[in-house]
C-alpha positions as CSV (number, residue, x, y, z in Angstrom):
1,M,73.9,19.1,92.7
2,S,77.1,19.3,90.8
3,F,79.3,20.4,93.6
4,C,78.1,17.5,95.7
5,I,79.4,15.1,93.0
6,L,82.7,16.9,92.8
7,T,83.2,16.5,96.5
8,G,82.1,12.9,96.8
9,R,78.5,13.6,97.8
10,L,77.7,13.9,101.5
11,R,80.6,11.9,103.0
12,C,80.0,13.5,106.4
13,F,76.4,12.4,106.5
14,R,74.4,9.2,106.4
15,Q,70.7,8.9,105.7
16,G,68.6,8.1,108.8
17,E,64.9,7.8,109.4
18,E,64.6,11.4,110.5
19,G,66.9,13.0,107.9
20,W,70.7,13.4,107.6
21,I,72.8,12.0,110.5
22,L,76.4,13.1,111.0
23,N,79.2,10.7,110.5
24,W,81.1,11.7,113.6
25,R,84.3,9.8,112.9
26,R,84.8,11.7,109.6
27,V,83.9,15.0,111.3
28,A,86.5,14.5,114.0
29,R,89.1,13.6,111.5
30,N,88.3,16.7,109.4
31,V,88.3,19.0,112.4
32,L,91.7,17.7,113.5
33,F,93.1,18.2,110.0
34,L,91.5,21.7,109.7
35,F,93.0,23.0,113.0
36,S,96.4,21.4,112.4
37,V,96.7,23.1,109.0
38,G,95.2,26.4,110.3
39,L,97.7,26.4,113.2
40,A,100.6,25.8,110.9
41,V,99.4,28.6,108.5
42,H,99.0,31.2,111.2
43,L,102.3,30.2,113.0
44,V,104.6,29.8,109.9
45,L,103.4,32.5,107.5
46,P,104.0,35.5,109.8
47,Q,107.7,34.5,110.1
48,I,108.2,35.2,106.4
49,P,108.2,39.0,106.8
50,G,109.8,38.6,110.2
51,L,108.0,38.3,113.6
52,A,109.1,41.8,114.7
53,H,107.7,43.4,111.6
54,S,104.5,41.4,111.8
55,A,104.1,42.4,115.4
56,R,104.6,46.1,114.5
57,L,101.9,45.9,111.8
58,I,99.5,44.3,114.2
59,S,100.1,46.8,117.0
60,T,99.7,49.8,114.7
61,S,96.6,48.6,112.9
62,S,93.5,50.8,112.8
63,H,90.7,49.5,115.0
64,L,88.2,51.5,113.1
65,L,89.2,50.1,109.7
66,V,89.2,46.5,111.2
67,S,85.6,47.2,112.3
68,I,84.7,48.3,108.8
69,A,86.3,45.2,107.4
70,F,84.2,43.1,109.7
71,L,81.1,45.0,108.6
72,C,81.9,44.3,104.9
73,E,82.1,40.6,105.8
74,V,78.7,40.8,107.5
75,L,77.3,42.5,104.4
76,S,78.7,39.6,102.3
77,Y,76.7,37.1,104.4
78,L,73.6,39.3,104.3
79,S,73.8,39.4,100.5
80,Y,74.0,35.6,100.3
81,G,71.1,35.3,102.9
82,E,69.0,37.7,100.8
83,L,69.7,35.7,97.7
84,L,68.7,32.5,99.5
85,G,65.6,34.2,100.9
86,R,64.4,35.7,97.6
87,T,65.0,32.4,95.8
88,A,63.0,30.5,98.5
89,G,60.2,33.1,98.2
90,L,60.0,32.4,94.5
91,A,59.9,28.7,95.1
92,S,57.1,29.0,97.7
93,L,55.0,31.0,95.2
94,R,54.3,33.6,98.0
95,G,56.6,36.3,96.6
96,T,59.9,37.9,97.6
97,S,58.8,40.7,99.8
98,P,60.0,40.6,103.4
99,S,56.5,40.1,104.8
100,A,55.7,37.3,102.3
101,R,59.0,35.5,103.2
102,R,58.3,35.8,106.9
103,R,55.0,34.1,106.4
104,V,56.7,31.0,105.0
105,G,59.5,31.1,107.6
106,V,62.4,32.4,105.5
107,G,62.7,36.0,106.7
108,R,66.0,37.8,106.7
109,S,67.0,36.7,110.2
110,F,66.4,33.1,109.4
111,T,68.3,33.1,106.1
112,F,71.2,35.1,107.6
113,R,71.5,32.4,110.3
114,L,71.2,29.7,107.8
115,T,73.9,31.3,105.7
116,L,76.3,31.4,108.6
117,V,75.6,27.9,109.7
118,G,76.0,26.6,106.1
119,N,79.2,28.5,105.7
120,G,80.7,27.2,108.9
121,A,79.6,23.6,108.1
122,S,81.3,23.8,104.7
123,K,84.6,24.6,106.5
124,V,84.5,22.0,109.2
125,L,82.6,19.1,107.7
126,P,84.0,16.8,104.9
127,G,82.4,17.5,101.5
128,G,82.6,21.3,101.7
129,G,79.7,22.6,99.5
130,A,77.9,19.3,99.9
131,A,77.8,19.9,103.7
132,S,76.5,23.4,103.2
133,A,73.8,22.1,100.9
134,A,72.8,19.5,103.5
135,V,72.4,22.3,106.2
136,T,70.4,24.3,103.7
137,Y,68.2,21.3,103.0
138,E,67.5,20.7,106.7
139,G,66.9,24.4,107.4
140,L,64.3,24.8,104.5
141,R,62.8,21.4,105.3
142,S,62.1,22.7,108.8
143,R,60.1,25.5,107.2
144,G,57.8,23.1,105.3
145,F,59.5,23.3,101.9
146,G,59.4,20.1,99.8
147,A,62.4,18.3,98.5
148,R,61.7,19.5,94.9
149,Q,61.4,23.1,96.1
150,I,64.6,22.9,98.1
151,G,66.4,21.4,95.1
152,G,65.4,24.3,92.9
153,V,66.5,26.9,95.6
154,V,69.9,25.3,96.1
155,A,70.4,24.9,92.4
156,T,69.5,28.5,91.7
157,V,71.7,29.9,94.5
158,G,74.6,27.7,93.7
159,T,74.5,28.4,89.9
160,L,74.3,32.2,90.4
161,V,77.0,32.4,93.1
162,Y,79.5,30.2,91.3
163,A,78.7,31.8,87.9
164,A,79.6,35.2,89.6
165,L,82.8,33.7,90.9
166,A,83.7,32.3,87.5
167,A,83.2,35.8,85.9
168,I,85.4,37.4,88.6
169,S,88.2,34.9,88.2
170,L,88.0,35.3,84.4
171,L,88.4,39.0,84.7
172,S,91.3,38.5,87.1
173,L,93.2,36.2,84.9
174,T,92.5,38.4,81.9
175,Y,94.0,41.4,83.8
176,L,97.1,39.4,84.7
177,L,97.8,38.6,81.1
178,A,96.9,42.0,79.8
179,A,99.0,43.8,82.3
180,N,102.1,42.1,80.9
181,E,103.7,41.9,84.4
182,L,104.4,38.2,84.3
183,G,107.3,36.1,83.2
184,S,107.0,33.5,80.4
185,L,106.3,30.6,82.8
186,Q,103.7,32.6,84.8
187,S,102.1,33.8,81.6
188,A,101.8,30.3,80.4
189,L,100.2,29.1,83.7
190,A,97.8,32.1,83.7
191,T,96.8,31.4,80.0
192,L,96.2,27.7,80.9
193,A,94.1,28.7,83.9
194,L,92.1,31.2,81.8
195,A,91.5,28.6,79.1
196,V,90.4,25.9,81.6
197,T,88.0,28.4,83.3
198,A,86.5,29.5,80.0
199,L,86.2,25.8,78.9
200,L,84.4,24.9,82.0
201,I,81.9,27.7,81.5
202,V,81.3,26.8,77.9
203,T,80.9,23.1,78.8
204,A,78.3,24.0,81.5
205,L,76.3,26.1,79.1
206,A,76.6,23.5,76.3
207,A,75.4,20.8,78.8
208,Y,72.3,22.8,79.3
209,R,71.5,23.6,75.7
210,Y,72.8,20.5,74.0
211,P,73.0,17.7,76.6
212,A,73.4,14.7,74.3
213,T,76.0,16.2,72.1
214,T,78.0,17.6,75.0
215,K,77.9,14.3,76.9
216,S,79.1,12.4,73.8
217,L,81.9,14.9,73.1
218,V,83.1,15.1,76.7
219,L,83.2,11.4,77.1
220,K,85.0,10.9,73.8
221,L,87.7,13.5,74.7
222,A,88.1,12.4,78.3
223,G,87.7,8.7,77.6
224,P,91.4,7.6,77.3
225,P,92.7,9.3,80.5
226,V,89.5,8.3,82.4
227,R,89.9,4.7,81.4
228,S,93.6,4.8,82.3
229,V,92.8,6.1,85.8
230,E,90.0,3.6,86.3
231,R,92.3,0.7,85.5
232,R,94.6,1.7,88.3
233,F,91.9,2.9,90.7
234,P,88.6,1.1,89.8
235,R,86.9,2.5,92.9
236,F,86.9,6.0,91.5
237,R,84.3,5.2,88.8
238,L,85.3,8.4,87.0
239,A,83.3,7.8,83.8
240,A,80.1,7.3,85.8
241,R,80.8,10.3,88.0
242,L,81.6,12.4,84.9
243,E,78.2,11.5,83.3
244,E,76.4,12.3,86.5
245,L,78.3,15.6,86.8
246,L,77.1,16.6,83.3
247,R,73.5,15.7,84.2
248,E,73.6,17.6,87.5
249,V,75.2,20.7,85.9
250,R,72.3,20.8,83.4
251,S,69.8,20.2,86.1
252,D,71.3,23.1,88.2
253,I,71.2,25.5,85.3
254,K,67.7,24.4,84.3
255,G,66.4,24.8,87.8
256,A,67.9,28.3,88.0
257,V,66.4,29.3,84.6
258,R,63.0,27.9,85.7
259,Q,63.0,29.8,89.0
260,M,63.8,33.2,87.3
261,R,61.8,32.8,84.1
262,G,59.4,35.7,83.4
263,R,60.8,37.9,86.2
264,P,63.4,40.2,84.6
265,F,63.6,42.6,87.5
266,E,64.0,39.8,90.0
267,E,66.7,38.3,87.8
268,V,68.8,41.5,88.0
269,K,68.4,41.6,91.8
270,L,69.4,37.9,92.2
271,V,72.5,38.4,90.0
272,G,73.4,41.6,91.9
273,L,73.2,39.7,95.2
274,A,75.4,36.9,93.9
275,F,78.0,39.4,92.9
276,G,77.5,41.3,96.1
277,Y,78.4,38.2,98.1
278,W,81.8,38.1,96.6
279,L,82.4,41.8,96.2
280,F,81.6,42.6,99.9
281,D,84.0,39.8,100.8
282,A,86.7,41.3,98.6
283,A,86.0,44.7,100.2
284,C,86.8,43.1,103.6
285,L,90.2,42.1,102.2
286,V,90.9,45.5,100.8
287,V,89.9,47.3,104.0
288,M,92.1,44.9,106.0
289,F,95.1,46.0,104.0
290,W,94.3,49.6,104.7
291,A,93.9,48.8,108.4
292,F,97.4,47.3,108.6
293,G,98.9,50.1,106.5
294,V,100.2,47.7,103.8
295,E,100.5,49.4,100.5
296,A,98.8,47.5,97.6
297,S,96.8,48.6,94.6
298,V,93.1,48.0,95.0
299,V,93.0,46.5,91.5
300,H,95.9,44.2,92.3
301,L,94.1,43.1,95.5
302,L,90.9,42.4,93.6
303,V,92.8,40.4,90.9
304,A,94.6,38.3,93.5
305,Y,91.3,37.8,95.4
306,G,89.5,36.5,92.2
307,I,92.3,34.0,91.5
308,A,92.8,32.9,95.1
309,T,89.1,32.5,95.8
310,A,88.5,30.4,92.7
311,A,91.5,28.2,93.8
312,G,90.2,28.0,97.4
313,N,86.8,26.8,96.3
314,L,88.3,23.7,94.6
315,P,87.7,20.6,96.7
316,I,91.3,20.3,97.9
317,T,91.2,21.3,101.6
318,P,88.3,22.3,103.9
319,G,87.3,25.9,103.1
320,G,90.5,26.3,101.0
321,I,92.6,26.5,104.1
322,G,96.2,26.9,103.0
323,V,95.3,26.9,99.3
324,F,93.7,30.4,99.5
325,E,96.5,31.9,101.5
326,T,99.3,30.5,99.3
327,T,97.6,31.5,96.1
328,M,96.8,35.0,97.4
329,I,100.3,35.7,98.6
330,A,101.9,34.2,95.5
331,T,99.7,36.3,93.1
332,L,100.4,39.5,95.1
333,A,104.1,38.7,95.0
334,L,103.8,38.5,91.2
335,L,102.1,41.9,91.1
336,G,104.9,43.4,93.2
337,V,103.4,43.4,96.7
338,G,105.9,42.6,99.5
339,S,105.8,39.8,102.1
340,E,104.1,42.1,104.6
341,A,100.9,41.2,102.7
342,I,100.7,38.0,104.7
343,I,99.5,39.8,107.9
344,P,96.3,41.5,106.4
345,V,95.6,38.3,104.4
346,L,95.6,36.3,107.7
347,G,93.6,39.0,109.4
348,Y,91.0,38.8,106.6
349,R,90.8,35.0,107.0
350,I,89.9,35.4,110.6
351,F,86.6,37.1,109.5
352,N,86.2,35.1,106.3
353,F,87.2,31.6,107.5
354,W,87.4,31.2,111.3
355,L,84.7,33.4,112.7
356,P,81.7,31.5,111.0
357,I,82.8,28.2,112.6
358,P,81.9,29.1,116.3
359,L,79.0,31.1,115.1
360,A,77.7,28.1,113.2
361,A,77.8,26.0,116.3
362,L,76.0,28.6,118.3
363,L,73.3,29.4,115.7
364,Y,72.6,25.8,114.5
365,P,70.1,25.0,117.3
366,T,68.1,28.2,116.5
367,L,67.3,27.0,112.9
368,R,64.8,24.5,114.4
369,A,62.9,27.2,116.3
370,G,59.3,27.4,115.0
371,K,59.6,24.1,113.1
372,R,56.2,22.9,114.2
373,R,54.6,26.2,113.1
374,F,55.8,25.8,109.5
375,A,55.4,22.0,109.3
376,P,52.8,20.7,106.7
377,K,49.3,20.3,108.2
378,K,49.4,16.5,108.0
379,Q,52.5,16.4,110.2
380,R,51.0,18.8,112.7
381,Q,47.8,16.6,112.9
382,K,49.9,13.5,113.5
383,K,51.7,15.2,116.4
């Protein structure tokens, strides 16, 4: 998959006789980095509006609204789990109804748990989305799905989810420019980000429709800087990785189109679930601002969310820790929201970022429950 290439494949795993095996040295290094940065973020940022003011916001927060924010985050994970389950149902050729999916082991309970475990893994393990894909692979493999089927499922889900995020970030950047609330430098940066996002979307679609022409054009345009980097850092193999990325992007989109072909109503549901995953997550952020009594326009919050989430999904830090918070607060500051926005943003990140990590550790063993029941007949006979 394309996001595996961008993050250096599965650096936290090595292939063993019984599947993927964790590289514990890399995991320990990543966990140490994650909690060091997380501790710094949650200790330093509240000092910007002042510790006394931060403490007052926390003490006067609405417990009811915090609970509603938590429910919104649960609905976000349920949307992703339903998207995963429906796509797996299509791949199994059994159908997408709850009963049909339960028969092949991908009922709502299983896909919800798989979503939480994959999300938690993407934050702790090196490789981000690649680690999540590995967890999804192992989970569906335990349900008897073949490698080709799993590849189609992961490609479809990834394509829809990140296409929805790209659309949201495009709308957010367009609003920033149209609102005319930025200075000349900020407008130039927003225009550049908008152009890059649009270019990436066009390149992905062109790679699907016209693979040979797109590959030739991209390599021709990117050739000089790529060769310059490779001369300095030959281990990066940027040209080969770029070619592989274009192939994988085309493969992901092709797999998604193949999965949904001839099912117009199912297409609408899957696209709606992909957007629901992000929009319920954004709703958690909005409600958290209400809970802490920090005044901010809902539109401004959604715009900042779209930009910060896109930045946080870049393979810079695990789960976008530090990147999301900085981008979110900076964007809100440009839109006129004060420094007190830091507290609800950090509160939102507790549900969005930190909570799935312990839940993933608790739920991971449950993914193997019933493995023998759903294993292929040949494997059951051997046992």
